[in-house]
C-alpha positions as MATLAB code, in Angstrom:
seq = 'MGKTNIHSGGATLAAEKVEEAQNTDPGNDPARAATESASAAAETDLSAGAVSQADYKRVVEERDQLLDRLARLQAEFDNARKREKRERAEFRDFATAEAIKPLLPALDHFHLALDAAGSPEQLRAGVELIVKQMEDALRSLGVEPVASVGVEFNPHLHEALGTVETADVPDHHVVDELRRGYKLKERLLRPAQVRVASNPQPKEA';
ca = [
      37.263   43.508  -21.421;
      39.710   40.628  -21.818;
      39.285   39.682  -18.175;
      35.506   39.556  -18.577;
      35.886   37.235  -21.559;
      38.097   34.940  -19.521;
      35.466   34.799  -16.748;
      32.787   33.982  -19.338;
      34.985   31.244  -20.737;
      35.353   29.756  -17.240;
      31.574   29.733  -16.717;
      31.053   28.119  -20.126;
      33.647   25.471  -19.284;
      31.883   24.756  -15.980;
      28.524   24.324  -17.745;
      30.078   22.030  -20.322;
      31.647   19.886  -17.596;
      28.288   19.533  -15.796;
      26.590   18.435  -19.012;
      29.423   16.009  -19.771;
      29.223   14.453  -16.292;
      25.438   13.972  -16.556;
      25.604   12.454  -20.050;
      28.436   10.034  -19.389;
      27.143    8.734  -16.046;
      23.373    8.937  -15.353;
      23.985    8.041  -11.694;
      26.019   11.246  -11.100;
      24.431   13.747   -8.739;
      23.903   17.113  -10.557;
      24.816   19.045   -7.399;
      28.075   17.147   -6.999;
      28.845   17.532  -10.705;
      28.177   21.267  -10.550;
      30.461   21.838   -7.576;
      33.258   19.713   -9.004;
      32.966   21.438  -12.386;
      32.993   24.868  -10.761;
      36.153   23.926   -8.894;
      37.732   22.667  -12.107;
      36.809   25.907  -13.855;
      38.305   27.907  -11.003;
      41.528   25.950  -11.241;
      41.642   26.643  -14.994;
      41.073   30.350  -14.446;
      43.628   30.391  -11.629;
      46.282   28.913  -13.880;
      45.373   31.453  -16.547;
      45.613   34.309  -14.036;
      41.915   35.157  -14.339;
      41.047   34.730  -10.635;
      42.869   35.497   -7.431;
      43.919   32.997   -4.791;
      41.190   34.332   -2.496;
      38.473   33.745   -5.101;
      39.747   30.228   -5.659;
      39.609   29.441   -1.925;
      36.089   30.848   -1.762;
      34.940   28.558   -4.606;
      36.535   25.552   -2.897;
      34.821   26.414    0.409;
      31.453   26.773   -1.325;
      31.967   23.417   -2.999;
      32.780   21.740    0.320;
      29.704   23.314    1.935;
      27.472   22.074   -0.875;
      28.886   18.564   -0.621;
      28.354   18.613    3.149;
      24.731   19.742    2.710;
      24.224   17.040    0.123;
      25.549   14.368    2.485;
      23.299   15.633    5.297;
      20.218   15.650    3.069;
      20.966   12.099    1.925;
      21.298   10.941    5.535;
      18.030   12.662    6.492;
      16.263   11.049    3.561;
      17.537    7.582    4.505;
      16.459    8.087    8.127;
      12.983    9.261    7.064;
      12.575    6.251    4.792;
      13.574    3.840    7.578;
      11.249    5.590   10.034;
       8.315    5.407    7.593;
       8.950    1.686    7.036;
       9.089    1.042   10.788;
       5.898    3.013   11.461;
       4.077    1.139    8.693;
       5.064   -2.205   10.243;
       3.956   -1.034   13.705;
       0.593    0.142   12.361;
       0.065   -3.194   10.575;
       0.811   -5.099   13.783;
      -1.540   -2.851   15.751;
      -4.353   -3.316   13.229;
      -3.846   -7.090   13.271;
      -3.968   -7.172   17.063;
      -7.168   -5.127   17.153;
      -8.771   -7.508   14.641;
      -7.795  -10.597   16.640;
      -8.917   -9.428   20.082;
     -12.702   -9.767   19.464;
     -12.222  -13.334   18.207;
     -10.455  -14.640   21.302;
     -13.601  -15.089   23.473;
     -15.178  -17.246   20.760;
     -12.024  -19.359   20.642;
     -12.207  -19.768   24.429;
     -15.755  -21.100   24.114;
     -14.648  -23.536   21.427;
     -12.142  -24.990   23.867;
     -14.801  -25.187   26.585;
     -17.162  -26.970   24.188;
     -14.512  -29.568   23.387;
     -14.051  -30.340   27.070;
     -17.759  -30.257   27.928;
     -19.870  -33.365   28.424;
     -23.548  -32.970   27.659;
     -26.419  -33.913   25.448;
     -26.422  -33.148   21.718;
     -28.933  -30.378   22.381;
     -26.608  -28.760   24.909;
     -23.664  -29.012   22.516;
     -25.730  -27.473   19.740;
     -26.754  -24.603   21.992;
     -23.085  -24.024   22.851;
     -22.094  -23.985   19.182;
     -24.896  -21.543   18.379;
     -23.594  -19.266   21.136;
     -20.092  -19.418   19.671;
     -21.400  -18.619   16.199;
     -23.194  -15.579   17.585;
     -20.022  -14.428   19.304;
     -18.091  -14.803   16.065;
     -20.703  -12.850   14.121;
     -20.714  -10.078   16.747;
     -16.920   -9.912   16.628;
     -16.918   -9.638   12.837;
     -19.660   -7.027   12.934;
     -17.585   -4.926   15.334;
     -14.855   -4.922   12.671;
     -17.288   -3.775    9.985;
     -17.765   -7.237    8.434;
     -21.320   -8.072    7.371;
     -22.764  -11.154    5.618;
     -23.909  -10.846    2.025;
     -27.680  -11.067    1.645;
     -28.530  -14.057   -0.509;
     -31.612  -16.259    0.006;
     -34.694  -14.691   -1.564;
     -32.869  -11.813   -3.272;
     -32.181  -11.436   -6.965;
     -28.952  -13.043   -8.122;
     -26.115  -10.500   -8.319;
     -22.930  -11.693  -10.048;
     -20.957   -9.083   -8.104;
     -22.024  -10.597   -4.775;
     -23.039  -14.178   -5.558;
     -21.346  -17.191   -7.103;
     -23.852  -19.520   -8.754;
     -23.091  -23.214   -8.242;
     -26.255  -24.443   -9.913;
     -29.879  -23.798  -10.740;
     -33.098  -25.175   -9.277;
     -36.331  -25.418  -11.236;
     -39.022  -24.137   -8.926;
     -42.126  -21.981   -9.063;
     -41.892  -21.011   -5.387;
     -39.091  -18.508   -5.966;
     -39.028  -15.852   -8.693;
     -36.835  -16.598  -11.661;
     -33.204  -15.594  -11.292;
     -33.494  -15.305   -7.514;
     -31.383  -17.165   -4.943;
     -33.015  -20.371   -3.708;
     -30.499  -21.405   -1.056;
     -27.059  -20.534    0.229;
     -24.249  -23.100    0.230;
     -21.571  -20.855    1.683;
     -22.072  -17.453    3.220;
     -20.370  -14.440    1.670;
     -18.991  -11.453    3.546;
     -18.326   -7.763    2.946;
     -16.037   -5.365    4.765;
     -18.144   -2.222    4.507;
     -18.419   -1.841    0.710;
     -15.547   -4.193   -0.116;
     -16.440   -7.785   -0.969;
     -14.313  -10.267    0.982;
     -15.796  -13.314   -0.709;
     -18.994  -13.961   -2.683;
     -21.816  -16.100   -1.381;
     -22.048  -19.482   -3.086;
     -25.685  -20.043   -4.021;
     -28.142  -21.923   -6.190;
     -30.431  -19.875   -8.402;
     -34.101  -20.418   -9.265;
     -35.024  -21.236  -12.821;
     -38.724  -21.060  -13.641;
     -39.142  -19.679  -17.170;
     -42.706  -18.801  -18.021;
     -44.252  -20.960  -20.790;
     -44.533  -19.209  -24.101;
     -48.032  -18.114  -25.067;
     -49.496  -19.793  -28.151;
];
């Protein structure tokens, strides 16, 4: 019976040492604190004659194994974090490259237009071709222009830069577009800058 009480006292001492290590230093690892406290409890019991030399060696071996597993898990976690960071950077670079590729032919035509000699009509036709290439490239990436002229003003898609009094366009509808807006699927990249019609109906007498 007395030997059982001594064992219980050793376990209680180990638990108290774990709690003390966690409360005094929040950065302590609970696993490390538990193994060190268990070893300290074993040493206390050994000095009191409660445990044999073989039991003490077994506790020390278990502690060393736990510390080794802890070190391995920490190394694996660090490696996984570095690998995830590297893969994220590679994916970002890949996505950027895929977005740039469709724009390169339009850039080539810009350079050709700068070196070309022709009439204003020919230059305009070349610019129109480049604009079409740019629009096709953006469309292949899922980018679409925001509908504006003739549609009802939408503060979520349009940015009003002024109003125009006119009876040719319904009230609160877009009269003209000053800068085109774009969406990436359902995500607004930038609103269209527009002017809005203002034609309030006269009040009846």
